[in-house]
PyMOL Python script that loads the backbone (N, CA, C, O; Angstrom):
from pymol import cmd

cmd.read_pdbstr("""\
ATOM      1  N   MET A   1     215.324  82.177 172.832  1.00  0.00           N
ATOM      2  CA  MET A   1     214.999  83.004 174.300  1.00  0.00           C
ATOM      3  C   MET A   1     216.458  83.664 175.258  1.00  0.00           C
ATOM      4  O   MET A   1     217.204  82.739 175.575  1.00  0.00           O
ATOM      5  N   ASN A   2     216.773  84.551 175.568  1.00  0.00           N
ATOM      6  CA  ASN A   2     218.392  84.373 176.083  1.00  0.00           C
ATOM      7  C   ASN A   2     218.124  84.012 178.218  1.00  0.00           C
ATOM      8  O   ASN A   2     217.374  84.505 179.061  1.00  0.00           O
ATOM      9  N   ILE A   3     219.147  82.994 178.253  1.00  0.00           N
ATOM     10  CA  ILE A   3     219.172  82.312 179.436  1.00  0.00           C
ATOM     11  C   ILE A   3     220.584  83.277 179.400  1.00  0.00           C
ATOM     12  O   ILE A   3     221.504  83.502 178.614  1.00  0.00           O
ATOM     13  N   TYR A   4     220.098  83.750 180.941  1.00  0.00           N
ATOM     14  CA  TYR A   4     221.790  83.681 182.317  1.00  0.00           C
ATOM     15  C   TYR A   4     222.028  82.405 182.935  1.00  0.00           C
ATOM     16  O   TYR A   4     221.064  81.858 183.471  1.00  0.00           O
ATOM     17  N   VAL A   5     222.999  81.915 182.949  1.00  0.00           N
ATOM     18  CA  VAL A   5     223.883  80.742 183.636  1.00  0.00           C
ATOM     19  C   VAL A   5     224.595  81.780 184.655  1.00  0.00           C
ATOM     20  O   VAL A   5     225.060  82.888 184.390  1.00  0.00           O
ATOM     21  N   GLY A   6     224.551  81.193 185.729  1.00  0.00           N
ATOM     22  CA  GLY A   6     225.380  82.311 187.069  1.00  0.00           C
ATOM     23  C   GLY A   6     225.991  80.711 187.973  1.00  0.00           C
ATOM     24  O   GLY A   6     225.491  79.593 188.089  1.00  0.00           O
ATOM     25  N   ASN A   7     227.101  81.244 188.402  1.00  0.00           N
ATOM     26  CA  ASN A   7     227.828  80.117 189.414  1.00  0.00           C
ATOM     27  C   ASN A   7     227.968  79.882 188.784  1.00  0.00           C
ATOM     28  O   ASN A   7     226.830  79.485 188.530  1.00  0.00           O
ATOM     29  N   MET A   8     228.896  79.494 187.338  1.00  0.00           N
ATOM     30  CA  MET A   8     229.182  78.698 186.519  1.00  0.00           C
ATOM     31  C   MET A   8     230.828  78.549 187.308  1.00  0.00           C
ATOM     32  O   MET A   8     231.408  79.590 187.619  1.00  0.00           O
ATOM     33  N   PRO A   9     231.475  77.202 187.581  1.00  0.00           N
ATOM     34  CA  PRO A   9     233.193  77.024 187.348  1.00  0.00           C
ATOM     35  C   PRO A   9     233.736  77.469 186.122  1.00  0.00           C
ATOM     36  O   PRO A   9     233.543  77.195 184.937  1.00  0.00           O
ATOM     37  N   TYR A  10     234.886  78.669 187.104  1.00  0.00           N
ATOM     38  CA  TYR A  10     235.834  78.810 185.912  1.00  0.00           C
ATOM     39  C   TYR A  10     235.977  78.498 185.060  1.00  0.00           C
ATOM     40  O   TYR A  10     235.871  79.266 184.104  1.00  0.00           O
ATOM     41  N   SER A  11     236.409  76.744 184.848  1.00  0.00           N
ATOM     42  CA  SER A  11     236.955  76.492 183.932  1.00  0.00           C
ATOM     43  C   SER A  11     235.992  75.911 182.677  1.00  0.00           C
ATOM     44  O   SER A  11     236.448  75.305 181.707  1.00  0.00           O
ATOM     45  N   MET A  12     234.488  76.236 182.904  1.00  0.00           N
ATOM     46  CA  MET A  12     233.752  75.907 182.008  1.00  0.00           C
ATOM     47  C   MET A  12     233.754  76.526 180.629  1.00  0.00           C
ATOM     48  O   MET A  12     234.154  77.685 180.523  1.00  0.00           O
ATOM     49  N   THR A  13     233.249  75.702 179.308  1.00  0.00           N
ATOM     50  CA  THR A  13     234.254  76.409 178.403  1.00  0.00           C
ATOM     51  C   THR A  13     232.563  76.642 177.205  1.00  0.00           C
ATOM     52  O   THR A  13     231.566  75.959 177.440  1.00  0.00           O
ATOM     53  N   GLU A  14     232.577  77.229 176.538  1.00  0.00           N
ATOM     54  CA  GLU A  14     231.400  77.184 176.179  1.00  0.00           C
ATOM     55  C   GLU A  14     230.972  75.867 175.429  1.00  0.00           C
ATOM     56  O   GLU A  14     229.808  75.529 175.646  1.00  0.00           O
ATOM     57  N   THR A  15     231.568  75.215 174.742  1.00  0.00           N
ATOM     58  CA  THR A  15     231.192  73.830 174.507  1.00  0.00           C
ATOM     59  C   THR A  15     230.477  73.225 175.033  1.00  0.00           C
ATOM     60  O   THR A  15     229.459  72.683 174.603  1.00  0.00           O
ATOM     61  N   GLU A  16     231.226  73.239 176.765  1.00  0.00           N
ATOM     62  CA  GLU A  16     230.216  72.456 177.846  1.00  0.00           C
ATOM     63  C   GLU A  16     229.020  73.161 178.016  1.00  0.00           C
ATOM     64  O   GLU A  16     228.098  72.533 178.537  1.00  0.00           O
ATOM     65  N   LEU A  17     228.789  74.555 177.631  1.00  0.00           N
ATOM     66  CA  LEU A  17     227.693  75.050 178.156  1.00  0.00           C
ATOM     67  C   LEU A  17     226.988  74.548 177.449  1.00  0.00           C
ATOM     68  O   LEU A  17     225.936  74.089 177.893  1.00  0.00           O
ATOM     69  N   ASN A  18     227.338  74.437 175.943  1.00  0.00           N
ATOM     70  CA  ASN A  18     226.182  74.405 174.871  1.00  0.00           C
ATOM     71  C   ASN A  18     225.577  73.224 175.087  1.00  0.00           C
ATOM     72  O   ASN A  18     224.367  73.016 175.174  1.00  0.00           O
ATOM     73  N   GLU A  19     226.738  72.222 175.195  1.00  0.00           N
ATOM     74  CA  GLU A  19     226.602  70.960 175.139  1.00  0.00           C
ATOM     75  C   GLU A  19     225.449  70.421 176.600  1.00  0.00           C
ATOM     76  O   GLU A  19     224.934  69.304 176.556  1.00  0.00           O
ATOM     77  N   ILE A  20     225.219  71.249 177.638  1.00  0.00           N
ATOM     78  CA  ILE A  20     224.403  70.775 178.960  1.00  0.00           C
ATOM     79  C   ILE A  20     223.249  71.135 178.428  1.00  0.00           C
ATOM     80  O   ILE A  20     222.316  70.501 178.921  1.00  0.00           O
ATOM     81  N   PHE A  21     222.736  72.397 177.094  1.00  0.00           N
ATOM     82  CA  PHE A  21     221.733  73.122 177.180  1.00  0.00           C
ATOM     83  C   PHE A  21     220.781  72.525 175.444  1.00  0.00           C
ATOM     84  O   PHE A  21     219.724  72.828 174.889  1.00  0.00           O
ATOM     85  N   SER A  22     222.054  71.471 175.130  1.00  0.00           N
ATOM     86  CA  SER A  22     221.623  71.223 174.032  1.00  0.00           C
ATOM     87  C   SER A  22     220.382  69.735 174.144  1.00  0.00           C
ATOM     88  O   SER A  22     219.562  69.164 173.426  1.00  0.00           O
ATOM     89  N   VAL A  23     220.798  69.673 175.186  1.00  0.00           N
ATOM     90  CA  VAL A  23     220.162  68.212 175.619  1.00  0.00           C
ATOM     91  C   VAL A  23     218.271  68.457 175.785  1.00  0.00           C
ATOM     92  O   VAL A  23     217.415  67.593 175.978  1.00  0.00           O
ATOM     93  N   HIS A  24     218.143  69.613 175.658  1.00  0.00           N
ATOM     94  CA  HIS A  24     217.213  70.322 176.072  1.00  0.00           C
ATOM     95  C   HIS A  24     216.123  71.215 174.973  1.00  0.00           C
ATOM     96  O   HIS A  24     214.947  71.574 175.043  1.00  0.00           O
ATOM     97  N   GLY A  25     217.263  71.345 173.909  1.00  0.00           N
ATOM     98  CA  GLY A  25     216.257  71.334 173.036  1.00  0.00           C
ATOM     99  C   GLY A  25     217.942  72.375 171.961  1.00  0.00           C
ATOM    100  O   GLY A  25     219.145  72.336 172.218  1.00  0.00           O
ATOM    101  N   SER A  26     217.153  73.171 170.782  1.00  0.00           N
ATOM    102  CA  SER A  26     218.333  73.550 169.947  1.00  0.00           C
ATOM    103  C   SER A  26     218.712  74.920 170.188  1.00  0.00           C
ATOM    104  O   SER A  26     218.037  75.946 170.281  1.00  0.00           O
ATOM    105  N   VAL A  27     220.132  74.663 170.278  1.00  0.00           N
ATOM    106  CA  VAL A  27     220.985  76.134 171.332  1.00  0.00           C
ATOM    107  C   VAL A  27     221.363  76.894 169.931  1.00  0.00           C
ATOM    108  O   VAL A  27     221.949  76.204 169.097  1.00  0.00           O
ATOM    109  N   SER A  28     221.050  78.379 169.572  1.00  0.00           N
ATOM    110  CA  SER A  28     221.347  79.136 168.933  1.00  0.00           C
ATOM    111  C   SER A  28     223.277  79.564 169.280  1.00  0.00           C
ATOM    112  O   SER A  28     224.180  79.396 168.460  1.00  0.00           O
ATOM    113  N   SER A  29     223.388  79.952 170.271  1.00  0.00           N
ATOM    114  CA  SER A  29     224.881  80.065 170.378  1.00  0.00           C
ATOM    115  C   SER A  29     224.997  80.087 172.263  1.00  0.00           C
ATOM    116  O   SER A  29     224.038  80.401 172.967  1.00  0.00           O
ATOM    117  N   ALA A  30     226.392  79.681 172.822  1.00  0.00           N
ATOM    118  CA  ALA A  30     226.361  79.702 173.764  1.00  0.00           C
ATOM    119  C   ALA A  30     227.710  80.606 174.494  1.00  0.00           C
ATOM    120  O   ALA A  30     228.747  80.454 173.847  1.00  0.00           O
ATOM    121  N   ARG A  31     227.810  81.233 175.346  1.00  0.00           N
ATOM    122  CA  ARG A  31     229.083  82.154 175.280  1.00  0.00           C
ATOM    123  C   ARG A  31     229.501  82.181 177.190  1.00  0.00           C
ATOM    124  O   ARG A  31     228.637  82.176 178.067  1.00  0.00           O
ATOM    125  N   VAL A  32     230.784  82.205 177.401  1.00  0.00           N
ATOM    126  CA  VAL A  32     231.466  82.318 178.898  1.00  0.00           C
ATOM    127  C   VAL A  32     231.410  83.399 178.708  1.00  0.00           C
ATOM    128  O   VAL A  32     231.241  83.811 177.560  1.00  0.00           O
ATOM    129  N   ILE A  33     231.522  84.173 179.686  1.00  0.00           N
ATOM    130  CA  ILE A  33     231.567  85.710 179.403  1.00  0.00           C
ATOM    131  C   ILE A  33     233.496  85.798 180.682  1.00  0.00           C
ATOM    132  O   ILE A  33     233.628  85.184 181.741  1.00  0.00           O
ATOM    133  N   SER A  34     234.255  86.442 180.228  1.00  0.00           N
ATOM    134  CA  SER A  34     235.235  86.661 180.251  1.00  0.00           C
ATOM    135  C   SER A  34     236.062  87.883 180.923  1.00  0.00           C
ATOM    136  O   SER A  34     235.753  88.801 180.163  1.00  0.00           O
ATOM    137  N   ASP A  35     236.745  88.324 181.689  1.00  0.00           N
ATOM    138  CA  ASP A  35     237.406  89.796 181.862  1.00  0.00           C
ATOM    139  C   ASP A  35     238.242  89.809 180.781  1.00  0.00           C
ATOM    140  O   ASP A  35     238.875  88.891 180.260  1.00  0.00           O
ATOM    141  N   PRO A  36     238.131  91.404 180.413  1.00  0.00           N
ATOM    142  CA  PRO A  36     238.531  91.457 179.167  1.00  0.00           C
ATOM    143  C   PRO A  36     240.211  91.827 179.585  1.00  0.00           C
ATOM    144  O   PRO A  36     241.069  91.696 178.712  1.00  0.00           O
ATOM    145  N   ALA A  37     240.575  92.276 180.925  1.00  0.00           N
ATOM    146  CA  ALA A  37     242.197  92.329 181.215  1.00  0.00           C
ATOM    147  C   ALA A  37     242.540  90.929 181.588  1.00  0.00           C
ATOM    148  O   ALA A  37     243.623  90.632 182.093  1.00  0.00           O
ATOM    149  N   THR A  38     241.525  90.014 181.308  1.00  0.00           N
ATOM    150  CA  THR A  38     243.410  89.006 182.038  1.00  0.00           C
ATOM    151  C   THR A  38     242.581  87.878 181.551  1.00  0.00           C
ATOM    152  O   THR A  38     243.241  86.839 181.554  1.00  0.00           O
ATOM    153  N   GLY A  39     241.352  87.718 181.128  1.00  0.00           N
ATOM    154  CA  GLY A  39     240.597  86.646 179.698  1.00  0.00           C
ATOM    155  C   GLY A  39     240.396  85.845 180.426  1.00  0.00           C
ATOM    156  O   GLY A  39     240.334  84.716 179.940  1.00  0.00           O
ATOM    157  N   ARG A  40     240.165  85.995 182.113  1.00  0.00           N
ATOM    158  CA  ARG A  40     239.778  84.520 183.206  1.00  0.00           C
ATOM    159  C   ARG A  40     237.854  84.535 182.806  1.00  0.00           C
ATOM    160  O   ARG A  40     237.112  85.507 182.668  1.00  0.00           O
ATOM    161  N   ALA A  41     237.589  83.255 182.731  1.00  0.00           N
ATOM    162  CA  ALA A  41     236.205  83.472 182.776  1.00  0.00           C
ATOM    163  C   ALA A  41     236.054  83.910 184.262  1.00  0.00           C
ATOM    164  O   ALA A  41     236.737  83.588 185.235  1.00  0.00           O
ATOM    165  N   ARG A  42     234.538  85.064 184.135  1.00  0.00           N
ATOM    166  CA  ARG A  42     233.859  85.238 185.341  1.00  0.00           C
ATOM    167  C   ARG A  42     232.961  84.485 185.907  1.00  0.00           C
ATOM    168  O   ARG A  42     232.232  85.041 186.728  1.00  0.00           O
ATOM    169  N   GLY A  43     232.823  83.499 185.723  1.00  0.00           N
ATOM    170  CA  GLY A  43     231.753  82.954 186.205  1.00  0.00           C
ATOM    171  C   GLY A  43     229.698  83.014 185.928  1.00  0.00           C
ATOM    172  O   GLY A  43     228.739  82.937 186.695  1.00  0.00           O
ATOM    173  N   PHE A  44     229.872  83.203 184.297  1.00  0.00           N
ATOM    174  CA  PHE A  44     228.621  83.519 184.219  1.00  0.00           C
ATOM    175  C   PHE A  44     229.095  83.408 182.823  1.00  0.00           C
ATOM    176  O   PHE A  44     230.162  83.600 182.239  1.00  0.00           O
ATOM    177  N   GLY A  45     227.430  82.877 182.381  1.00  0.00           N
ATOM    178  CA  GLY A  45     227.625  83.307 180.639  1.00  0.00           C
ATOM    179  C   GLY A  45     225.908  83.448 180.170  1.00  0.00           C
ATOM    180  O   GLY A  45     225.019  83.928 180.873  1.00  0.00           O
ATOM    181  N   PHE A  46     225.774  82.914 178.862  1.00  0.00           N
ATOM    182  CA  PHE A  46     224.208  83.308 178.425  1.00  0.00           C
ATOM    183  C   PHE A  46     224.618  82.739 177.672  1.00  0.00           C
ATOM    184  O   PHE A  46     225.712  82.667 177.113  1.00  0.00           O
ATOM    185  N   VAL A  47     223.002  81.911 177.563  1.00  0.00           N
ATOM    186  CA  VAL A  47     222.748  81.063 176.373  1.00  0.00           C
ATOM    187  C   VAL A  47     221.689  81.344 175.547  1.00  0.00           C
ATOM    188  O   VAL A  47     220.639  81.632 176.122  1.00  0.00           O
ATOM    189  N   GLU A  48     221.691  81.335 174.163  1.00  0.00           N
ATOM    190  CA  GLU A  48     220.354  81.592 173.530  1.00  0.00           C
ATOM    191  C   GLU A  48     219.784  80.384 172.998  1.00  0.00           C
ATOM    192  O   GLU A  48     220.479  79.614 172.336  1.00  0.00           O
ATOM    193  N   MET A  49     218.669  80.177 173.219  1.00  0.00           N
ATOM    194  CA  MET A  49     217.629  79.200 172.584  1.00  0.00           C
ATOM    195  C   MET A  49     216.650  79.681 171.449  1.00  0.00           C
ATOM    196  O   MET A  49     215.843  80.541 171.803  1.00  0.00           O
ATOM    197  N   ALA A  50     216.594  79.264 170.146  1.00  0.00           N
ATOM    198  CA  ALA A  50     215.937  79.180 169.224  1.00  0.00           C
ATOM    199  C   ALA A  50     214.265  79.734 169.392  1.00  0.00           C
ATOM    200  O   ALA A  50     213.571  80.530 168.760  1.00  0.00           O
ATOM    201  N   ASN A  51     213.949  78.468 171.119  1.00  0.00           N
ATOM    202  CA  ASN A  51     212.589  78.101 170.989  1.00  0.00           C
ATOM    203  C   ASN A  51     212.407  78.203 172.700  1.00  0.00           C
ATOM    204  O   ASN A  51     213.040  77.846 173.694  1.00  0.00           O
ATOM    205  N   ASP A  52     211.234  78.864 172.411  1.00  0.00           N
ATOM    206  CA  ASP A  52     211.359  79.429 174.244  1.00  0.00           C
ATOM    207  C   ASP A  52     210.721  78.227 175.224  1.00  0.00           C
ATOM    208  O   ASP A  52     210.926  78.214 176.438  1.00  0.00           O
ATOM    209  N   GLU A  53     209.849  77.132 174.463  1.00  0.00           N
ATOM    210  CA  GLU A  53     209.424  76.261 175.230  1.00  0.00           C
ATOM    211  C   GLU A  53     210.772  75.665 175.702  1.00  0.00           C
ATOM    212  O   GLU A  53     211.032  75.762 176.902  1.00  0.00           O
ATOM    213  N   GLU A  54     211.356  75.265 175.157  1.00  0.00           N
ATOM    214  CA  GLU A  54     212.361  74.552 175.091  1.00  0.00           C
ATOM    215  C   GLU A  54     213.474  75.088 175.727  1.00  0.00           C
ATOM    216  O   GLU A  54     214.275  74.329 176.271  1.00  0.00           O
ATOM    217  N   GLY A  55     213.703  76.799 175.737  1.00  0.00           N
ATOM    218  CA  GLY A  55     214.121  77.286 176.825  1.00  0.00           C
ATOM    219  C   GLY A  55     213.923  77.588 177.895  1.00  0.00           C
ATOM    220  O   GLY A  55     214.754  78.015 178.697  1.00  0.00           O
ATOM    221  N   LYS A  56     212.759  77.405 178.069  1.00  0.00           N
ATOM    222  CA  LYS A  56     211.532  77.258 179.821  1.00  0.00           C
ATOM    223  C   LYS A  56     211.987  75.940 180.241  1.00  0.00           C
ATOM    224  O   LYS A  56     212.561  75.634 181.286  1.00  0.00           O
ATOM    225  N   ALA A  57     211.725  75.386 179.498  1.00  0.00           N
ATOM    226  CA  ALA A  57     212.095  73.070 179.781  1.00  0.00           C
ATOM    227  C   ALA A  57     213.910  73.270 180.485  1.00  0.00           C
ATOM    228  O   ALA A  57     214.419  72.741 181.473  1.00  0.00           O
ATOM    229  N   ALA A  58     214.467  74.208 179.516  1.00  0.00           N
ATOM    230  CA  ALA A  58     216.262  73.587 180.274  1.00  0.00           C
ATOM    231  C   ALA A  58     216.220  74.798 181.067  1.00  0.00           C
ATOM    232  O   ALA A  58     217.392  74.869 181.436  1.00  0.00           O
ATOM    233  N   ILE A  59     215.681  75.697 181.517  1.00  0.00           N
ATOM    234  CA  ILE A  59     215.887  76.758 183.320  1.00  0.00           C
ATOM    235  C   ILE A  59     215.359  75.598 183.687  1.00  0.00           C
ATOM    236  O   ILE A  59     216.267  74.822 183.986  1.00  0.00           O
ATOM    237  N   GLU A  60     214.068  75.015 183.826  1.00  0.00           N
ATOM    238  CA  GLU A  60     213.650  73.777 184.295  1.00  0.00           C
ATOM    239  C   GLU A  60     214.924  72.680 185.752  1.00  0.00           C
ATOM    240  O   GLU A  60     215.263  72.281 186.866  1.00  0.00           O
ATOM    241  N   ALA A  61     215.048  72.883 183.772  1.00  0.00           N
ATOM    242  CA  ALA A  61     215.704  70.994 183.973  1.00  0.00           C
ATOM    243  C   ALA A  61     217.664  71.622 184.859  1.00  0.00           C
ATOM    244  O   ALA A  61     218.222  70.971 185.742  1.00  0.00           O
ATOM    245  N   ILE A  62     218.110  72.666 184.377  1.00  0.00           N
ATOM    246  CA  ILE A  62     219.534  73.037 185.088  1.00  0.00           C
ATOM    247  C   ILE A  62     219.176  73.671 186.044  1.00  0.00           C
ATOM    248  O   ILE A  62     219.675  72.952 186.910  1.00  0.00           O
ATOM    249  N   ASN A  63     218.605  74.615 186.691  1.00  0.00           N
ATOM    250  CA  ASN A  63     218.268  75.299 187.793  1.00  0.00           C
ATOM    251  C   ASN A  63     219.010  74.561 189.138  1.00  0.00           C
ATOM    252  O   ASN A  63     218.241  73.755 189.661  1.00  0.00           O
ATOM    253  N   GLY A  64     219.986  74.632 189.636  1.00  0.00           N
ATOM    254  CA  GLY A  64     220.451  74.100 190.470  1.00  0.00           C
ATOM    255  C   GLY A  64     221.167  72.846 190.500  1.00  0.00           C
ATOM    256  O   GLY A  64     221.611  72.337 191.529  1.00  0.00           O
ATOM    257  N   THR A  65     221.275  72.318 189.222  1.00  0.00           N
ATOM    258  CA  THR A  65     222.141  71.230 189.254  1.00  0.00           C
ATOM    259  C   THR A  65     223.505  71.908 189.254  1.00  0.00           C
ATOM    260  O   THR A  65     223.962  73.038 189.082  1.00  0.00           O
ATOM    261  N   ASN A  66     224.038  70.382 189.594  1.00  0.00           N
ATOM    262  CA  ASN A  66     225.630  70.510 190.211  1.00  0.00           C
ATOM    263  C   ASN A  66     226.321  70.496 188.875  1.00  0.00           C
ATOM    264  O   ASN A  66     225.909  69.846 187.914  1.00  0.00           O
ATOM    265  N   HIS A  67     227.220  71.129 188.872  1.00  0.00           N
ATOM    266  CA  HIS A  67     228.772  71.346 187.640  1.00  0.00           C
ATOM    267  C   HIS A  67     229.798  71.825 188.293  1.00  0.00           C
ATOM    268  O   HIS A  67     229.993  72.921 188.817  1.00  0.00           O
ATOM    269  N   GLY A  68     230.312  71.055 188.218  1.00  0.00           N
ATOM    270  CA  GLY A  68     232.150  71.214 188.171  1.00  0.00           C
ATOM    271  C   GLY A  68     232.288  72.244 189.918  1.00  0.00           C
ATOM    272  O   GLY A  68     232.781  73.315 190.270  1.00  0.00           O
ATOM    273  N   GLY A  69     231.349  70.850 190.717  1.00  0.00           N
ATOM    274  CA  GLY A  69     230.934  71.605 192.225  1.00  0.00           C
ATOM    275  C   GLY A  69     230.633  72.904 192.328  1.00  0.00           C
ATOM    276  O   GLY A  69     230.905  73.458 193.393  1.00  0.00           O
ATOM    277  N   ARG A  70     230.011  73.672 191.250  1.00  0.00           N
ATOM    278  CA  ARG A  70     229.059  74.479 191.983  1.00  0.00           C
ATOM    279  C   ARG A  70     227.714  74.711 191.503  1.00  0.00           C
ATOM    280  O   ARG A  70     227.747  74.734 190.272  1.00  0.00           O
ATOM    281  N   GLU A  71     226.680  74.872 191.896  1.00  0.00           N
ATOM    282  CA  GLU A  71     225.097  74.827 191.559  1.00  0.00           C
ATOM    283  C   GLU A  71     224.891  76.308 190.634  1.00  0.00           C
ATOM    284  O   GLU A  71     225.173  77.500 190.758  1.00  0.00           O
ATOM    285  N   LEU A  72     224.259  75.464 189.702  1.00  0.00           N
ATOM    286  CA  LEU A  72     223.988  76.495 188.830  1.00  0.00           C
ATOM    287  C   LEU A  72     223.217  77.434 189.117  1.00  0.00           C
ATOM    288  O   LEU A  72     222.594  77.162 190.144  1.00  0.00           O
ATOM    289  N   VAL A  73     222.917  78.573 188.631  1.00  0.00           N
ATOM    290  CA  VAL A  73     221.720  79.950 188.931  1.00  0.00           C
ATOM    291  C   VAL A  73     221.423  79.727 187.398  1.00  0.00           C
ATOM    292  O   VAL A  73     222.312  79.929 186.571  1.00  0.00           O
ATOM    293  N   VAL A  74     220.104  79.290 187.010  1.00  0.00           N
ATOM    294  CA  VAL A  74     219.560  78.858 185.512  1.00  0.00           C
ATOM    295  C   VAL A  74     218.528  80.421 185.697  1.00  0.00           C
ATOM    296  O   VAL A  74     218.357  80.858 186.835  1.00  0.00           O
ATOM    297  N   ASN A  75     217.846  81.224 184.366  1.00  0.00           N
ATOM    298  CA  ASN A  75     217.200  82.071 184.891  1.00  0.00           C
ATOM    299  C   ASN A  75     216.389  82.748 183.350  1.00  0.00           C
ATOM    300  O   ASN A  75     217.235  82.315 182.567  1.00  0.00           O
ATOM    301  N   GLU A  76     215.921  83.086 182.929  1.00  0.00           N
ATOM    302  CA  GLU A  76     215.277  83.753 181.872  1.00  0.00           C
ATOM    303  C   GLU A  76     216.043  85.120 182.080  1.00  0.00           C
ATOM    304  O   GLU A  76     215.717  85.863 183.006  1.00  0.00           O
ATOM    305  N   ALA A  77     217.578  85.604 180.773  1.00  0.00           N
ATOM    306  CA  ALA A  77     218.192  87.176 180.897  1.00  0.00           C
ATOM    307  C   ALA A  77     216.906  88.012 180.804  1.00  0.00           C
ATOM    308  O   ALA A  77     215.884  87.733 180.176  1.00  0.00           O
ATOM    309  N   ARG A  78     217.238  89.406 181.774  1.00  0.00           N
ATOM    310  CA  ARG A  78     216.444  90.400 181.802  1.00  0.00           C
ATOM    311  C   ARG A  78     217.811  91.457 180.958  1.00  0.00           C
ATOM    312  O   ARG A  78     219.033  91.577 181.039  1.00  0.00           O
ATOM    313  N   PRO A  79     216.768  91.999 180.234  1.00  0.00           N
ATOM    314  CA  PRO A  79     217.610  92.739 179.625  1.00  0.00           C
ATOM    315  C   PRO A  79     218.893  94.459 180.135  1.00  0.00           C
ATOM    316  O   PRO A  79     219.049  95.168 181.129  1.00  0.00           O
ATOM    317  N   ARG A  80     219.333  94.395 179.089  1.00  0.00           N
ATOM    318  CA  ARG A  80     221.187  95.110 179.997  1.00  0.00           C
ATOM    319  C   ARG A  80     220.507  96.605 180.721  1.00  0.00           C
ATOM    320  O   ARG A  80     219.979  97.365 179.910  1.00  0.00           O
ATOM    321  N   GLU A  81     220.504  96.996 182.053  1.00  0.00           N
ATOM    322  CA  GLU A  81     219.793  98.483 182.110  1.00  0.00           C
ATOM    323  C   GLU A  81     221.086  99.156 182.417  1.00  0.00           C
ATOM    324  O   GLU A  81     222.082  98.845 183.070  1.00  0.00           O
ATOM    325  N   ASP A  82     220.595 100.529 181.480  1.00  0.00           N
ATOM    326  CA  ASP A  82     221.925 101.449 181.391  1.00  0.00           C
ATOM    327  C   ASP A  82     222.682 102.284 182.967  1.00  0.00           C
ATOM    328  O   ASP A  82     222.325 102.869 183.989  1.00  0.00           O
ATOM    329  N   ARG A  83     223.241 102.078 182.645  1.00  0.00           N
ATOM    330  CA  ARG A  83     224.139 102.012 184.354  1.00  0.00           C
ATOM    331  C   ARG A  83     224.681 103.163 184.102  1.00  0.00           C
ATOM    332  O   ARG A  83     224.998 103.245 182.915  1.00  0.00           O
ATOM    333  N   PRO A  84     224.896 103.989 184.650  1.00  0.00           N
ATOM    334  CA  PRO A  84     225.256 105.798 184.465  1.00  0.00           C
ATOM    335  C   PRO A  84     227.092 105.518 184.118  1.00  0.00           C
ATOM    336  O   PRO A  84     227.736 105.598 185.165  1.00  0.00           O
ATOM    337  N   ARG A  85     227.665 105.322 183.301  1.00  0.00           N
ATOM    338  CA  ARG A  85     229.501 105.783 183.910  1.00  0.00           C
ATOM    339  C   ARG A  85     230.215 105.950 184.198  1.00  0.00           C
ATOM    340  O   ARG A  85     230.839 106.944 183.825  1.00  0.00           O
ATOM    341  N   ARG A  86     230.621 105.193 184.989  1.00  0.00           N
ATOM    342  CA  ARG A  86     232.066 105.905 186.917  1.00  0.00           C
ATOM    343  C   ARG A  86     232.662 106.403 185.745  1.00  0.00           C
ATOM    344  O   ARG A  86     232.556 106.004 184.586  1.00  0.00           O
ATOM    345  N   GLY A  87     233.501 107.621 186.368  1.00  0.00           N
ATOM    346  CA  GLY A  87     234.923 108.586 185.596  1.00  0.00           C
ATOM    347  C   GLY A  87     236.008 107.546 185.841  1.00  0.00           C
ATOM    348  O   GLY A  87     235.972 106.731 186.763  1.00  0.00           O
ATOM    349  N   GLY A  88     236.860 107.636 185.040  1.00  0.00           N
ATOM    350  CA  GLY A  88     237.902 106.432 185.479  1.00  0.00           C
ATOM    351  C   GLY A  88     238.882 107.988 186.680  1.00  0.00           C
ATOM    352  O   GLY A  88     238.569 109.173 186.788  1.00  0.00           O
ATOM    353  N   PHE A  89     239.990 107.240 187.305  1.00  0.00           N
ATOM    354  CA  PHE A  89     240.432 107.222 188.131  1.00  0.00           C
ATOM    355  C   PHE A  89     240.245 107.604 189.220  1.00  0.00           C
ATOM    356  O   PHE A  89     240.942 108.432 189.806  1.00  0.00           O
ATOM    357  N   GLY A  90     239.138 106.976 189.706  1.00  0.00           N
ATOM    358  CA  GLY A  90     237.878 106.779 190.492  1.00  0.00           C
ATOM    359  C   GLY A  90     237.940 108.360 191.302  1.00  0.00           C
ATOM    360  O   GLY A  90     238.701 109.131 190.717  1.00  0.00           O
ATOM    361  N   GLY A  91     237.428 108.805 192.238  1.00  0.00           N
ATOM    362  CA  GLY A  91     236.989 110.381 192.708  1.00  0.00           C
ATOM    363  C   GLY A  91     237.638 110.408 193.939  1.00  0.00           C
ATOM    364  O   GLY A  91     237.371 109.676 194.892  1.00  0.00           O
ATOM    365  N   GLY A  92     238.427 111.199 193.899  1.00  0.00           N
ATOM    366  CA  GLY A  92     239.555 111.457 195.541  1.00  0.00           C
ATOM    367  C   GLY A  92     239.503 113.002 196.329  1.00  0.00           C
ATOM    368  O   GLY A  92     240.421 113.472 197.002  1.00  0.00           O
ATOM    369  N   GLY A  93     238.401 113.541 196.100  1.00  0.00           N
ATOM    370  CA  GLY A  93     237.771 114.861 195.926  1.00  0.00           C
ATOM    371  C   GLY A  93     239.104 115.746 196.240  1.00  0.00           C
ATOM    372  O   GLY A  93     239.784 116.142 195.294  1.00  0.00           O
ATOM    373  N   ASN A  94     239.515 116.092 197.769  1.00  0.00           N
ATOM    374  CA  ASN A  94     240.736 117.605 197.439  1.00  0.00           C
ATOM    375  C   ASN A  94     241.650 116.536 198.986  1.00  0.00           C
ATOM    376  O   ASN A  94     241.559 116.576 200.213  1.00  0.00           O
ATOM    377  N   ARG A  95     242.502 115.659 197.935  1.00  0.00           N
ATOM    378  CA  ARG A  95     243.562 114.928 199.101  1.00  0.00           C
ATOM    379  C   ARG A  95     244.340 116.456 199.211  1.00  0.00           C
ATOM    380  O   ARG A  95     244.411 117.480 198.530  1.00  0.00           O
ATOM    381  N   ARG A  96     244.808 116.003 200.352  1.00  0.00           N
ATOM    382  CA  ARG A  96     245.853 116.966 200.638  1.00  0.00           C
ATOM    383  C   ARG A  96     247.297 115.478 201.148  1.00  0.00           C
ATOM    384  O   ARG A  96     247.380 114.422 201.775  1.00  0.00           O
ATOM    385  N   PHE A  97     248.045 116.320 200.420  1.00  0.00           N
ATOM    386  CA  PHE A  97     249.557 115.022 200.384  1.00  0.00           C
ATOM    387  C   PHE A  97     250.840 115.887 201.515  1.00  0.00           C
ATOM    388  O   PHE A  97     251.930 115.358 201.729  1.00  0.00           O
TER     389      PHE A  97
END
""", "prot")
cmd.dss("prot")
cmd.show_as("cartoon", "prot")
cmd.util.cbc("prot")
cmd.orient("prot")
């Protein structure tokens, strides 16, 4: 089961995220998403749990709990939607200088 974890403190590491979930079952992976340009955590991540029942139990137990002064938002991850790619450089239209 793939689980979305939002509203994480920016200081949270993948090890800490793994520890929070491993109390509730077997964690296959824990990822903290970071900004590719700055390397700074973006405040959300994903946890993959081997067993769906353990994943559901972890969601119930962890959602709304306080970690690092922030209330975690935890739910089953939805598949990523295909979003249209934006053109680079913005679209200024007819700019006159």
